[in-house]
N, C-alpha and C positions, 0 to 999 in steps of 0.2 A: 396239881389239884382233878380232882376223877372231872370223868366229864358227867353229866345227869347222861343218868338212865335208864328206860323205861321199866317199870316194875321196880326199883330200888330206892329209895329216900332220897328226897332232892336233899344241895349242902344248904344247908345254914346257913340266915341272909339275914339282917336286919339295914333295912332303909327309910328314908326321909320317903314322905308323899305330902299332898298338898292337903287342903283343908287341915293345916300343923299338925301331922302326923306321925309316926314313923309304924312305918309295917316290919313286920318279924315271923320266922316260922313260929318263931313262939306264941306269938300272937293268934297265929293262927291254926294253931293245932283242931282241932276237930273242925276246921272248916274249907270243903273244897275251894280248889277258886281257879285264872283263869289269869293268865301274864300272859302278856300280849309284846311283844319284842317289838316299835319298830323309828327309824331311822331317827326325824323330828318335827318336832310340833309345828306345823301351821302352813305345812304340805301339800301339796293336793292325795298326794294316796295315805301318807299316817289320815289325814282331816277326816277322806270317804271311811277309813281302816276302823277312826277313832268311833266312827258317825256312826256307823254297822252296827259293832257292839252296844251302845248309848240305845241303838232304835229296835234293839232287842234287849235288853237288861233285862226289865221285867219276866221274861221268859227262864235269861239263869238265875233272877231271885225264883223265881218259884220252884227252878228245882234246889233251891239253895249252894248255889256257890260264884262265888263272889270274883269280879273282875279288876284288877288292874293294867293300863299302860303303864311300860317302862320305856324313859330313851333315857340320852344324855342330857338333855334342858337342865337346865338348872331350872330350881324348885319356880321361881319368877315368872317365866316362860312358861309351867306350863300350869300356876293357876291364870295363865291368860290367856290359853289354852281352853280349859277348860270351861273357863263362865263364856268365854264367845262363842261355846259349843255349848252351849246347860253339860254337858258330861252328868249324871248321877254318881259316877264310882270316877275312886284316884286314881292319878296318877303318880307314877315313884318316879322317882331321879335320880338319875345313876351319872351324874360327871365326870364322875372317877373311875369312872365305867367295871368294877366290883365284883357290881351283879349280870350285868353283861357276858362279866371272864369267867362268871363260876361257871354260865346256862354258854360259851362258848360259839354267841351269835358277835361276834364281832370279827369279821373279816376285810380283807382284802376287795379296794372292786374300783371298777376302770370310769368315770368319771371326766367323760368329757376326752379323753386318750388320755386321762392326767391320775392314776393313781391315791386311795386317798382309802382311808381304813374306814370303818363306819358299822352301821350294827346292820347285819345281813334280817328283813323279815321274818323272824317268829312268833308260835303259843305253847304252849305252856300245859297242861290239865295235872295238877295236882287234885287226891283225896287227899281228905277228912286224916287219916296219918300219915299225913304226909309224904306219899309215894305218887313218883311220875308214874301219868300212867296212857300219854300219850303227848307227843311232841308233833307239831309241823312244824319244816325249815323252809326257808326259798320263800313262802308264803304267796301266794296271784287270791288278793285279796273278795273280791267274787264267789263268793258262796264260802269264802272260811266258814263264819262264822255260826252258817247253816252247820256245814259240819262239825267243826267245836260242841258246838248244837247232842246233833248225831251220838258223838260218842259218849255227853258226859253225860245222856242216859243209860252208856252199856256200863255205866259205874258203881 
């Protein structure tokens, strides 16, 4: 499987999302979008990151860019997380790590001295032609959404 490369078409995907929808590269043709990968629903950092995207959602909408959060949590967990914080965008469930593996965000981590495999916080900006325009890996939450919005203006 080829790693997503800036300037090239992203790997095709189809995944289940909240609101009983599925999301695929075919469905998104002609639309720019952001995929932000986060480790887990209802954890402090992931909640703050998702709230930042939600707080700036109107700006994304004005720029005609869709936003999707992605984690390994199941749809039920996503629905509760989304409802609890009233996120205006869909969350993609990837319990089998198919999308995570396509974007190579699964990494070995050290948690309390124990090795675990988890999602490395990452964001991808894809244009309307399905071309990866920017990627952010090892994301630091503070100021990240502003960086993404600035990159969108360069599309």
